[in-house]
ChimeraX commands (.cxc) that place a marker at each C-alpha (Angstrom):
marker #1 position 0.00,0.00,0.00 radius 0.5
marker #1 position 0.90,3.63,-0.30 radius 0.5
marker #1 position 0.79,4.95,3.27 radius 0.5
marker #1 position 0.96,8.54,4.50 radius 0.5
marker #1 position 2.93,8.73,7.75 radius 0.5
marker #1 position 2.61,12.03,9.61 radius 0.5
marker #1 position 5.21,12.89,12.21 radius 0.5
marker #1 position 7.70,10.86,10.18 radius 0.5
marker #1 position 10.78,12.68,11.50 radius 0.5
marker #1 position 9.92,11.99,15.13 radius 0.5
marker #1 position 11.19,9.09,17.19 radius 0.5
marker #1 position 8.04,6.98,16.85 radius 0.5
marker #1 position 7.51,8.02,13.26 radius 0.5
marker #1 position 11.01,6.86,12.34 radius 0.5
marker #1 position 10.43,3.52,14.06 radius 0.5
marker #1 position 7.15,3.03,12.17 radius 0.5
marker #1 position 8.83,3.94,8.89 radius 0.5
marker #1 position 11.54,1.37,9.59 radius 0.5
marker #1 position 8.99,-1.35,10.35 radius 0.5
marker #1 position 6.93,-0.74,7.21 radius 0.5
marker #1 position 9.17,0.59,4.46 radius 0.5
marker #1 position 10.04,-2.82,2.99 radius 0.5
marker #1 position 6.39,-3.85,2.58 radius 0.5
marker #1 position 4.72,-0.50,1.84 radius 0.5
marker #1 position 5.42,2.75,0.01 radius 0.5
marker #1 position 5.81,5.20,2.88 radius 0.5
marker #1 position 5.15,8.91,2.35 radius 0.5
marker #1 position 6.52,10.86,5.30 radius 0.5
marker #1 position 5.25,14.29,6.33 radius 0.5
marker #1 position 6.74,16.37,9.13 radius 0.5
marker #1 position 7.66,19.93,9.99 radius 0.5
marker #1 position 11.28,18.83,10.47 radius 0.5
marker #1 position 13.44,17.31,7.74 radius 0.5
marker #1 position 14.75,13.77,8.05 radius 0.5
marker #1 position 15.55,10.90,5.69 radius 0.5
marker #1 position 12.14,9.35,6.47 radius 0.5
marker #1 position 10.30,12.52,5.43 radius 0.5
marker #1 position 9.29,13.38,1.87 radius 0.5
marker #1 position 7.05,16.41,2.54 radius 0.5
marker #1 position 8.05,19.23,4.88 radius 0.5
marker #1 position 5.06,21.04,6.31 radius 0.5
marker #1 position 2.47,21.45,9.01 radius 0.5
marker #1 position -0.13,18.74,9.53 radius 0.5
marker #1 position -2.83,21.41,9.65 radius 0.5
marker #1 position -1.80,22.88,6.28 radius 0.5
marker #1 position -4.40,21.77,3.70 radius 0.5
marker #1 position -2.13,22.51,0.74 radius 0.5
marker #1 position 0.67,20.29,2.02 radius 0.5
marker #1 position -1.73,17.53,3.04 radius 0.5
marker #1 position -3.44,17.47,-0.34 radius 0.5
marker #1 position -0.10,17.10,-2.10 radius 0.5
marker #1 position 1.15,14.43,0.30 radius 0.5
marker #1 position -2.05,12.39,0.03 radius 0.5
marker #1 position -1.91,11.85,-3.71 radius 0.5
marker #1 position -2.65,8.16,-4.29 radius 0.5
marker #1 position -2.54,7.31,-0.59 radius 0.5
marker #1 position -4.51,4.24,0.52 radius 0.5
marker #1 position -3.93,4.41,4.29 radius 0.5
marker #1 position -2.77,6.92,6.90 radius 0.5
marker #1 position -0.75,6.53,10.07 radius 0.5
marker #1 position -1.09,9.71,12.10 radius 0.5
marker #1 position 1.59,10.18,14.74 radius 0.5
marker #1 position 2.08,13.96,14.40 radius 0.5
marker #1 position 1.04,15.89,17.52 radius 0.5
marker #1 position 2.12,18.27,20.22 radius 0.5
marker #1 position 3.17,16.16,23.22 radius 0.5
marker #1 position 3.70,16.33,26.97 radius 0.5
marker #1 position 7.00,18.30,26.72 radius 0.5
marker #1 position 5.09,21.10,24.99 radius 0.5
marker #1 position 2.70,21.57,27.94 radius 0.5
marker #1 position 3.38,24.92,29.60 radius 0.5
marker #1 position 5.50,26.04,26.66 radius 0.5
marker #1 position 2.96,26.01,23.83 radius 0.5
marker #1 position -0.42,27.64,24.46 radius 0.5
marker #1 position -3.65,25.66,24.47 radius 0.5
marker #1 position -4.85,27.17,21.20 radius 0.5
marker #1 position -1.85,25.69,19.42 radius 0.5
marker #1 position -2.55,22.28,20.97 radius 0.5
marker #1 position -6.08,22.52,19.61 radius 0.5
marker #1 position -4.87,23.64,16.17 radius 0.5
marker #1 position -2.33,20.84,15.76 radius 0.5
marker #1 position -3.90,17.95,17.67 radius 0.5
marker #1 position -7.54,18.58,16.74 radius 0.5
marker #1 position -7.91,20.89,13.75 radius 0.5
marker #1 position -5.11,19.11,11.93 radius 0.5
marker #1 position -6.80,15.78,12.57 radius 0.5
marker #1 position -10.20,17.07,11.38 radius 0.5
marker #1 position -8.60,18.24,8.16 radius 0.5
marker #1 position -6.83,14.91,7.74 radius 0.5
marker #1 position -10.06,12.96,8.26 radius 0.5
marker #1 position -11.99,15.16,5.81 radius 0.5
marker #1 position -9.33,14.67,3.16 radius 0.5
marker #1 position -9.15,10.93,3.88 radius 0.5
marker #1 position -12.89,10.60,3.23 radius 0.5
marker #1 position -12.65,12.80,0.15 radius 0.5
marker #1 position -9.77,10.73,-1.28 radius 0.5
marker #1 position -11.28,7.33,-0.43 radius 0.5
marker #1 position -8.61,6.36,2.11 radius 0.5
marker #1 position -9.72,3.08,3.67 radius 0.5
marker #1 position -7.74,2.94,6.94 radius 0.5
marker #1 position -6.44,5.45,9.47 radius 0.5
marker #1 position -4.22,4.37,12.37 radius 0.5
marker #1 position -3.93,6.96,15.12 radius 0.5
marker #1 position -1.16,7.18,17.70 radius 0.5
marker #1 position -2.63,7.96,21.10 radius 0.5
marker #1 position -1.24,7.64,24.62 radius 0.5
marker #1 position -1.89,5.91,27.93 radius 0.5
marker #1 position -1.07,9.27,29.55 radius 0.5
marker #1 position -4.69,10.28,29.05 radius 0.5
marker #1 position -5.69,7.93,31.90 radius 0.5
marker #1 position -4.16,10.60,34.15 radius 0.5
marker #1 position -5.98,10.63,37.48 radius 0.5
marker #1 position -7.46,7.17,36.88 radius 0.5
marker #1 position -4.47,5.92,38.87 radius 0.5
marker #1 position -5.64,5.92,42.49 radius 0.5
marker #1 position -3.29,6.95,45.32 radius 0.5
marker #1 position -1.82,4.19,47.51 radius 0.5
marker #1 position -3.08,1.50,45.16 radius 0.5
marker #1 position -1.93,-0.33,42.07 radius 0.5
marker #1 position -4.49,0.31,39.35 radius 0.5
marker #1 position -4.98,-2.33,36.66 radius 0.5
marker #1 position -5.65,-0.42,33.45 radius 0.5
marker #1 position -7.16,-1.77,30.27 radius 0.5
marker #1 position -9.37,-0.38,27.52 radius 0.5
marker #1 position -12.41,-0.42,29.83 radius 0.5
marker #1 position -10.74,1.98,32.29 radius 0.5
marker #1 position -12.27,5.45,32.07 radius 0.5
marker #1 position -9.63,8.11,31.18 radius 0.5
marker #1 position -9.27,11.07,33.54 radius 0.5
marker #1 position -7.04,13.53,31.66 radius 0.5
marker #1 position -4.93,16.06,33.53 radius 0.5
marker #1 position -3.40,18.35,30.91 radius 0.5
marker #1 position -4.26,19.94,27.57 radius 0.5
marker #1 position -2.15,17.23,25.93 radius 0.5
marker #1 position -4.27,14.49,27.48 radius 0.5
marker #1 position -7.52,16.32,26.71 radius 0.5
marker #1 position -6.72,16.91,23.07 radius 0.5
marker #1 position -5.67,13.30,22.55 radius 0.5
marker #1 position -8.91,12.08,24.13 radius 0.5
marker #1 position -10.97,14.53,22.05 radius 0.5
marker #1 position -9.13,13.33,18.96 radius 0.5
marker #1 position -10.10,9.74,19.75 radius 0.5
marker #1 position -13.75,10.80,20.05 radius 0.5
marker #1 position -13.54,12.62,16.73 radius 0.5
marker #1 position -12.15,9.49,15.09 radius 0.5
marker #1 position -14.74,7.21,16.64 radius 0.5
marker #1 position -17.47,9.42,15.15 radius 0.5
marker #1 position -15.75,9.39,11.74 radius 0.5
marker #1 position -15.25,5.62,11.55 radius 0.5
marker #1 position -17.71,3.73,9.38 radius 0.5
marker #1 position -18.22,1.69,6.26 radius 0.5
marker #1 position -15.77,3.74,4.20 radius 0.5
marker #1 position -13.10,4.52,6.85 radius 0.5
marker #1 position -11.69,2.02,9.33 radius 0.5
marker #1 position -10.00,3.64,12.34 radius 0.5
marker #1 position -7.51,1.95,14.68 radius 0.5
marker #1 position -6.32,3.80,17.79 radius 0.5
marker #1 position -3.08,2.70,19.50 radius 0.5
marker #1 position -2.70,4.00,23.04 radius 0.5
marker #1 position 1.03,3.57,23.51 radius 0.5
marker #1 position 2.55,3.53,26.97 radius 0.5
marker #1 position 5.67,5.33,28.17 radius 0.5
marker #1 position 8.30,5.26,25.42 radius 0.5
marker #1 position 11.23,7.64,25.67 radius 0.5
marker #1 position 14.83,7.41,26.92 radius 0.5
marker #1 position 15.05,7.30,30.71 radius 0.5
marker #1 position 17.52,6.14,33.35 radius 0.5
marker #1 position 18.15,2.44,32.80 radius 0.5
marker #1 position 16.86,1.12,36.14 radius 0.5
marker #1 position 13.59,2.99,35.88 radius 0.5
marker #1 position 13.14,2.14,32.22 radius 0.5
marker #1 position 13.76,-1.57,32.84 radius 0.5
marker #1 position 11.15,-1.66,35.59 radius 0.5
marker #1 position 8.64,0.22,33.47 radius 0.5
marker #1 position 8.89,-2.43,30.75 radius 0.5
marker #1 position 7.10,-4.75,33.18 radius 0.5
marker #1 position 4.06,-2.58,33.76 radius 0.5
marker #1 position 3.93,0.81,32.03 radius 0.5
marker #1 position 6.57,1.11,29.30 radius 0.5
marker #1 position 7.28,-0.06,25.77 radius 0.5
marker #1 position 10.05,-0.11,23.18 radius 0.5
marker #1 position 9.64,2.09,20.10 radius 0.5
marker #1 position 10.03,-0.96,17.86 radius 0.5
marker #1 position 7.12,-2.66,19.60 radius 0.5
marker #1 position 5.06,0.50,19.10 radius 0.5
marker #1 position 5.88,0.36,15.41 radius 0.5
marker #1 position 4.86,-3.28,15.16 radius 0.5
marker #1 position 1.55,-2.49,16.87 radius 0.5
marker #1 position 0.85,0.12,14.20 radius 0.5
marker #1 position 1.76,-2.33,11.47 radius 0.5
marker #1 position -0.62,-4.91,12.94 radius 0.5
marker #1 position -3.37,-2.28,13.25 radius 0.5
marker #1 position -2.95,-1.33,9.61 radius 0.5
marker #1 position -4.01,-4.81,8.55 radius 0.5
marker #1 position -6.68,-5.41,11.19 radius 0.5
marker #1 position -10.13,-6.47,10.06 radius 0.5
marker #1 position -13.41,-6.30,11.97 radius 0.5
marker #1 position -15.22,-3.36,13.56 radius 0.5
marker #1 position -14.83,0.05,11.94 radius 0.5
marker #1 position -13.45,1.55,15.16 radius 0.5
marker #1 position -10.96,-0.31,17.32 radius 0.5
marker #1 position -8.84,0.92,20.24 radius 0.5
marker #1 position -5.94,-0.86,21.92 radius 0.5
marker #1 position -3.38,-0.30,24.64 radius 0.5
marker #1 position 0.16,-1.09,23.48 radius 0.5
marker #1 position 2.52,-1.70,26.38 radius 0.5
marker #1 position 5.28,-4.11,27.28 radius 0.5
marker #1 position 4.26,-7.65,28.13 radius 0.5
marker #1 position 3.64,-7.76,31.87 radius 0.5
marker #1 position 4.40,-10.77,34.06 radius 0.5
marker #1 position 1.87,-9.51,36.60 radius 0.5
marker #1 position -1.71,-10.62,37.07 radius 0.5
marker #1 position -4.72,-8.62,38.30 radius 0.5
marker #1 position -4.64,-10.47,41.61 radius 0.5
marker #1 position -1.12,-9.06,42.21 radius 0.5
marker #1 position -2.38,-5.48,42.39 radius 0.5
marker #1 position -2.63,-5.10,46.17 radius 0.5
marker #1 position 0.79,-6.63,46.77 radius 0.5
marker #1 position 2.36,-4.53,44.00 radius 0.5
marker #1 position 1.27,-1.40,45.85 radius 0.5
marker #1 position 2.58,-2.59,49.23 radius 0.5
marker #1 position 5.34,-5.17,48.69 radius 0.5
marker #1 position 6.39,-5.19,45.04 radius 0.5
marker #1 position 9.68,-6.97,45.80 radius 0.5
marker #1 position 7.80,-10.13,46.75 radius 0.5
marker #1 position 5.77,-10.06,43.55 radius 0.5
marker #1 position 8.85,-9.31,41.45 radius 0.5
marker #1 position 10.70,-12.25,43.03 radius 0.5
marker #1 position 7.76,-14.51,42.14 radius 0.5
marker #1 position 6.87,-13.20,38.68 radius 0.5
marker #1 position 10.21,-11.89,37.37 radius 0.5
marker #1 position 13.17,-13.26,39.38 radius 0.5
marker #1 position 15.57,-12.51,36.51 radius 0.5
marker #1 position 14.99,-8.77,36.94 radius 0.5
marker #1 position 15.53,-9.01,40.70 radius 0.5
marker #1 position 18.81,-10.86,40.12 radius 0.5
marker #1 position 19.92,-8.34,37.50 radius 0.5
marker #1 position 19.19,-5.39,39.78 radius 0.5
marker #1 position 20.96,-6.99,42.73 radius 0.5
marker #1 position 24.08,-7.64,40.64 radius 0.5
marker #1 position 24.14,-4.01,39.57 radius 0.5
marker #1 position 23.39,-2.61,43.03 radius 0.5
marker #1 position 20.18,-0.96,41.82 radius 0.5
marker #1 position 17.24,-0.56,44.19 radius 0.5
marker #1 position 13.88,-2.18,43.59 radius 0.5
marker #1 position 10.73,-0.05,43.82 radius 0.5
marker #1 position 8.88,0.47,47.07 radius 0.5
marker #1 position 5.60,0.57,45.21 radius 0.5
marker #1 position 4.16,0.03,41.74 radius 0.5
marker #1 position 1.13,2.19,41.08 radius 0.5
marker #1 position -0.27,0.86,37.77 radius 0.5
marker #1 position -0.20,-1.93,35.24 radius 0.5
marker #1 position -1.14,-1.34,31.61 radius 0.5
marker #1 position -2.73,-4.50,30.26 radius 0.5
marker #1 position -2.09,-4.99,26.52 radius 0.5
marker #1 position -3.78,-8.37,26.24 radius 0.5
marker #1 position -6.61,-6.96,24.10 radius 0.5
marker #1 position -4.07,-5.95,21.44 radius 0.5
marker #1 position -2.68,-9.47,21.52 radius 0.5
marker #1 position -6.13,-10.91,20.94 radius 0.5
marker #1 position -7.42,-8.33,18.48 radius 0.5
marker #1 position -4.30,-7.62,16.45 radius 0.5
marker #1 position -2.20,-10.73,16.92 radius 0.5
marker #1 position 0.50,-8.41,18.28 radius 0.5
marker #1 position 3.00,-9.08,21.07 radius 0.5
marker #1 position 5.75,-6.92,22.50 radius 0.5
marker #1 position 9.24,-8.40,22.17 radius 0.5
marker #1 position 11.61,-5.93,23.81 radius 0.5
marker #1 position 11.40,-6.23,27.58 radius 0.5
marker #1 position 13.65,-5.29,30.47 radius 0.5
marker #1 position 16.47,-7.51,29.16 radius 0.5
marker #1 position 16.68,-5.32,26.06 radius 0.5
marker #1 position 16.91,-2.19,28.23 radius 0.5
marker #1 position 19.83,-3.66,30.17 radius 0.5
marker #1 position 21.56,-4.74,26.96 radius 0.5
marker #1 position 21.15,-1.28,25.43 radius 0.5
marker #1 position 22.43,0.29,28.66 radius 0.5
marker #1 position 25.54,-1.89,28.56 radius 0.5
marker #1 position 26.07,-0.96,24.89 radius 0.5
marker #1 position 25.78,2.75,25.81 radius 0.5
marker #1 position 22.83,3.23,23.49 radius 0.5
marker #1 position 21.20,6.63,23.76 radius 0.5
marker #1 position 17.86,4.83,23.70 radius 0.5
marker #1 position 18.58,4.26,27.40 radius 0.5
marker #1 position 20.08,6.85,29.71 radius 0.5
marker #1 position 22.81,5.85,32.17 radius 0.5
marker #1 position 21.95,5.55,35.84 radius 0.5
marker #1 position 24.32,7.84,37.72 radius 0.5
marker #1 position 24.63,8.56,41.42 radius 0.5
marker #1 position 23.04,11.95,40.66 radius 0.5
marker #1 position 19.89,10.21,39.52 radius 0.5
marker #1 position 17.11,10.27,42.09 radius 0.5
marker #1 position 15.16,7.06,41.66 radius 0.5
marker #1 position 11.48,8.06,41.60 radius 0.5
marker #1 position 10.44,4.41,41.62 radius 0.5
marker #1 position 11.67,4.08,45.22 radius 0.5
marker #1 position 9.60,6.99,46.57 radius 0.5
marker link #1:1,2 radius 0.2
marker link #1:2,3 radius 0.2
marker link #1:3,4 radius 0.2
marker link #1:4,5 radius 0.2
marker link #1:5,6 radius 0.2
marker link #1:6,7 radius 0.2
marker link #1:7,8 radius 0.2
marker link #1:8,9 radius 0.2
marker link #1:9,10 radius 0.2
marker link #1:10,11 radius 0.2
marker link #1:11,12 radius 0.2
marker link #1:12,13 radius 0.2
marker link #1:13,14 radius 0.2
marker link #1:14,15 radius 0.2
marker link #1:15,16 radius 0.2
marker link #1:16,17 radius 0.2
marker link #1:17,18 radius 0.2
marker link #1:18,19 radius 0.2
marker link #1:19,20 radius 0.2
marker link #1:20,21 radius 0.2
marker link #1:21,22 radius 0.2
marker link #1:22,23 radius 0.2
marker link #1:23,24 radius 0.2
marker link #1:24,25 radius 0.2
marker link #1:25,26 radius 0.2
marker link #1:26,27 radius 0.2
marker link #1:27,28 radius 0.2
marker link #1:28,29 radius 0.2
marker link #1:29,30 radius 0.2
marker link #1:30,31 radius 0.2
marker link #1:31,32 radius 0.2
marker link #1:32,33 radius 0.2
marker link #1:33,34 radius 0.2
marker link #1:34,35 radius 0.2
marker link #1:35,36 radius 0.2
marker link #1:36,37 radius 0.2
marker link #1:37,38 radius 0.2
marker link #1:38,39 radius 0.2
marker link #1:39,40 radius 0.2
marker link #1:40,41 radius 0.2
marker link #1:41,42 radius 0.2
marker link #1:42,43 radius 0.2
marker link #1:43,44 radius 0.2
marker link #1:44,45 radius 0.2
marker link #1:45,46 radius 0.2
marker link #1:46,47 radius 0.2
marker link #1:47,48 radius 0.2
marker link #1:48,49 radius 0.2
marker link #1:49,50 radius 0.2
marker link #1:50,51 radius 0.2
marker link #1:51,52 radius 0.2
marker link #1:52,53 radius 0.2
marker link #1:53,54 radius 0.2
marker link #1:54,55 radius 0.2
marker link #1:55,56 radius 0.2
marker link #1:56,57 radius 0.2
marker link #1:57,58 radius 0.2
marker link #1:58,59 radius 0.2
marker link #1:59,60 radius 0.2
marker link #1:60,61 radius 0.2
marker link #1:61,62 radius 0.2
marker link #1:62,63 radius 0.2
marker link #1:63,64 radius 0.2
marker link #1:64,65 radius 0.2
marker link #1:65,66 radius 0.2
marker link #1:66,67 radius 0.2
marker link #1:67,68 radius 0.2
marker link #1:68,69 radius 0.2
marker link #1:69,70 radius 0.2
marker link #1:70,71 radius 0.2
marker link #1:71,72 radius 0.2
marker link #1:72,73 radius 0.2
marker link #1:73,74 radius 0.2
marker link #1:74,75 radius 0.2
marker link #1:75,76 radius 0.2
marker link #1:76,77 radius 0.2
marker link #1:77,78 radius 0.2
marker link #1:78,79 radius 0.2
marker link #1:79,80 radius 0.2
marker link #1:80,81 radius 0.2
marker link #1:81,82 radius 0.2
marker link #1:82,83 radius 0.2
marker link #1:83,84 radius 0.2
marker link #1:84,85 radius 0.2
marker link #1:85,86 radius 0.2
marker link #1:86,87 radius 0.2
marker link #1:87,88 radius 0.2
marker link #1:88,89 radius 0.2
marker link #1:89,90 radius 0.2
marker link #1:90,91 radius 0.2
marker link #1:91,92 radius 0.2
marker link #1:92,93 radius 0.2
marker link #1:93,94 radius 0.2
marker link #1:94,95 radius 0.2
marker link #1:95,96 radius 0.2
marker link #1:96,97 radius 0.2
marker link #1:97,98 radius 0.2
marker link #1:98,99 radius 0.2
marker link #1:99,100 radius 0.2
marker link #1:100,101 radius 0.2
marker link #1:101,102 radius 0.2
marker link #1:102,103 radius 0.2
marker link #1:103,104 radius 0.2
marker link #1:104,105 radius 0.2
marker link #1:105,106 radius 0.2
marker link #1:106,107 radius 0.2
marker link #1:107,108 radius 0.2
marker link #1:108,109 radius 0.2
marker link #1:109,110 radius 0.2
marker link #1:110,111 radius 0.2
marker link #1:111,112 radius 0.2
marker link #1:112,113 radius 0.2
marker link #1:113,114 radius 0.2
marker link #1:114,115 radius 0.2
marker link #1:115,116 radius 0.2
marker link #1:116,117 radius 0.2
marker link #1:117,118 radius 0.2
marker link #1:118,119 radius 0.2
marker link #1:119,120 radius 0.2
marker link #1:120,121 radius 0.2
marker link #1:121,122 radius 0.2
marker link #1:122,123 radius 0.2
marker link #1:123,124 radius 0.2
marker link #1:124,125 radius 0.2
marker link #1:125,126 radius 0.2
marker link #1:126,127 radius 0.2
marker link #1:127,128 radius 0.2
marker link #1:128,129 radius 0.2
marker link #1:129,130 radius 0.2
marker link #1:130,131 radius 0.2
marker link #1:131,132 radius 0.2
marker link #1:132,133 radius 0.2
marker link #1:133,134 radius 0.2
marker link #1:134,135 radius 0.2
marker link #1:135,136 radius 0.2
marker link #1:136,137 radius 0.2
marker link #1:137,138 radius 0.2
marker link #1:138,139 radius 0.2
marker link #1:139,140 radius 0.2
marker link #1:140,141 radius 0.2
marker link #1:141,142 radius 0.2
marker link #1:142,143 radius 0.2
marker link #1:143,144 radius 0.2
marker link #1:144,145 radius 0.2
marker link #1:145,146 radius 0.2
marker link #1:146,147 radius 0.2
marker link #1:147,148 radius 0.2
marker link #1:148,149 radius 0.2
marker link #1:149,150 radius 0.2
marker link #1:150,151 radius 0.2
marker link #1:151,152 radius 0.2
marker link #1:152,153 radius 0.2
marker link #1:153,154 radius 0.2
marker link #1:154,155 radius 0.2
marker link #1:155,156 radius 0.2
marker link #1:156,157 radius 0.2
marker link #1:157,158 radius 0.2
marker link #1:158,159 radius 0.2
marker link #1:159,160 radius 0.2
marker link #1:160,161 radius 0.2
marker link #1:161,162 radius 0.2
marker link #1:162,163 radius 0.2
marker link #1:163,164 radius 0.2
marker link #1:164,165 radius 0.2
marker link #1:165,166 radius 0.2
marker link #1:166,167 radius 0.2
marker link #1:167,168 radius 0.2
marker link #1:168,169 radius 0.2
marker link #1:169,170 radius 0.2
marker link #1:170,171 radius 0.2
marker link #1:171,172 radius 0.2
marker link #1:172,173 radius 0.2
marker link #1:173,174 radius 0.2
marker link #1:174,175 radius 0.2
marker link #1:175,176 radius 0.2
marker link #1:176,177 radius 0.2
marker link #1:177,178 radius 0.2
marker link #1:178,179 radius 0.2
marker link #1:179,180 radius 0.2
marker link #1:180,181 radius 0.2
marker link #1:181,182 radius 0.2
marker link #1:182,183 radius 0.2
marker link #1:183,184 radius 0.2
marker link #1:184,185 radius 0.2
marker link #1:185,186 radius 0.2
marker link #1:186,187 radius 0.2
marker link #1:187,188 radius 0.2
marker link #1:188,189 radius 0.2
marker link #1:189,190 radius 0.2
marker link #1:190,191 radius 0.2
marker link #1:191,192 radius 0.2
marker link #1:192,193 radius 0.2
marker link #1:193,194 radius 0.2
marker link #1:194,195 radius 0.2
marker link #1:195,196 radius 0.2
marker link #1:196,197 radius 0.2
marker link #1:197,198 radius 0.2
marker link #1:198,199 radius 0.2
marker link #1:199,200 radius 0.2
marker link #1:200,201 radius 0.2
marker link #1:201,202 radius 0.2
marker link #1:202,203 radius 0.2
marker link #1:203,204 radius 0.2
marker link #1:204,205 radius 0.2
marker link #1:205,206 radius 0.2
marker link #1:206,207 radius 0.2
marker link #1:207,208 radius 0.2
marker link #1:208,209 radius 0.2
marker link #1:209,210 radius 0.2
marker link #1:210,211 radius 0.2
marker link #1:211,212 radius 0.2
marker link #1:212,213 radius 0.2
marker link #1:213,214 radius 0.2
marker link #1:214,215 radius 0.2
marker link #1:215,216 radius 0.2
marker link #1:216,217 radius 0.2
marker link #1:217,218 radius 0.2
marker link #1:218,219 radius 0.2
marker link #1:219,220 radius 0.2
marker link #1:220,221 radius 0.2
marker link #1:221,222 radius 0.2
marker link #1:222,223 radius 0.2
marker link #1:223,224 radius 0.2
marker link #1:224,225 radius 0.2
marker link #1:225,226 radius 0.2
marker link #1:226,227 radius 0.2
marker link #1:227,228 radius 0.2
marker link #1:228,229 radius 0.2
marker link #1:229,230 radius 0.2
marker link #1:230,231 radius 0.2
marker link #1:231,232 radius 0.2
marker link #1:232,233 radius 0.2
marker link #1:233,234 radius 0.2
marker link #1:234,235 radius 0.2
marker link #1:235,236 radius 0.2
marker link #1:236,237 radius 0.2
marker link #1:237,238 radius 0.2
marker link #1:238,239 radius 0.2
marker link #1:239,240 radius 0.2
marker link #1:240,241 radius 0.2
marker link #1:241,242 radius 0.2
marker link #1:242,243 radius 0.2
marker link #1:243,244 radius 0.2
marker link #1:244,245 radius 0.2
marker link #1:245,246 radius 0.2
marker link #1:246,247 radius 0.2
marker link #1:247,248 radius 0.2
marker link #1:248,249 radius 0.2
marker link #1:249,250 radius 0.2
marker link #1:250,251 radius 0.2
marker link #1:251,252 radius 0.2
marker link #1:252,253 radius 0.2
marker link #1:253,254 radius 0.2
marker link #1:254,255 radius 0.2
marker link #1:255,256 radius 0.2
marker link #1:256,257 radius 0.2
marker link #1:257,258 radius 0.2
marker link #1:258,259 radius 0.2
marker link #1:259,260 radius 0.2
marker link #1:260,261 radius 0.2
marker link #1:261,262 radius 0.2
marker link #1:262,263 radius 0.2
marker link #1:263,264 radius 0.2
marker link #1:264,265 radius 0.2
marker link #1:265,266 radius 0.2
marker link #1:266,267 radius 0.2
marker link #1:267,268 radius 0.2
marker link #1:268,269 radius 0.2
marker link #1:269,270 radius 0.2
marker link #1:270,271 radius 0.2
marker link #1:271,272 radius 0.2
marker link #1:272,273 radius 0.2
marker link #1:273,274 radius 0.2
marker link #1:274,275 radius 0.2
marker link #1:275,276 radius 0.2
marker link #1:276,277 radius 0.2
marker link #1:277,278 radius 0.2
marker link #1:278,279 radius 0.2
marker link #1:279,280 radius 0.2
marker link #1:280,281 radius 0.2
marker link #1:281,282 radius 0.2
marker link #1:282,283 radius 0.2
marker link #1:283,284 radius 0.2
marker link #1:284,285 radius 0.2
marker link #1:285,286 radius 0.2
marker link #1:286,287 radius 0.2
marker link #1:287,288 radius 0.2
marker link #1:288,289 radius 0.2
marker link #1:289,290 radius 0.2
marker link #1:290,291 radius 0.2
marker link #1:291,292 radius 0.2
marker link #1:292,293 radius 0.2
marker link #1:293,294 radius 0.2
marker link #1:294,295 radius 0.2
marker link #1:295,296 radius 0.2
marker link #1:296,297 radius 0.2
view
């Protein structure tokens, strides 16, 4: 297929391009130049979009203002990029007969759904409770897409969990319950592109967790015991490195629906984080003695 990929110069956009370029003709669009980007322009610019969408059969929409922009970019700009740009993209998709749109969303929009002093088990049935303009615009965008989905446009929403370089110990732990590798995110988008069934589908994409819902209370109070039972290899690895284990784990993102609905599984767990750390990959930040471990608070 010929696929328009917005946000193609970004970290996730580049990973998606890499996962799909051999099988599909990828047309990248971004405000910033990169080797994965063919069209330079704003996602809310109708002229650029019309040119980029020539002959396109599917769209993967990753372009957005994100959490780092909160407090720096005003709310009107969030609305322009994250909502008005999406409305324009949907209108053009319908006009051009595009059959599938895959949208990159975020588990961050659950926000205050995580309850204090508890470990919250989060799946697609959990009601989002957004905190910031970023969360709100992503949730509004999902609603817009759900209304647009129908017989002529299939929409797949991927709510990806935490996926950016962090200190190695924290990042490794997060892969068990609230984090994901960019390559796994890309594979989830690839699986969503070919998904059949209902016109609108929404999935959490997060690392494969060893935990079970019945572990939730113990994860909040005594996570070391659960880790020793469910993931002894991580406990051993942390002990060898002199890294502390968390005092509490506050949430688990359950990606089992994506496994069932898309046939997708994550492949890059905590072992990959440790390997990348040892190889000094900038995908993982080093853990220094200046690093304050938030997972132990």
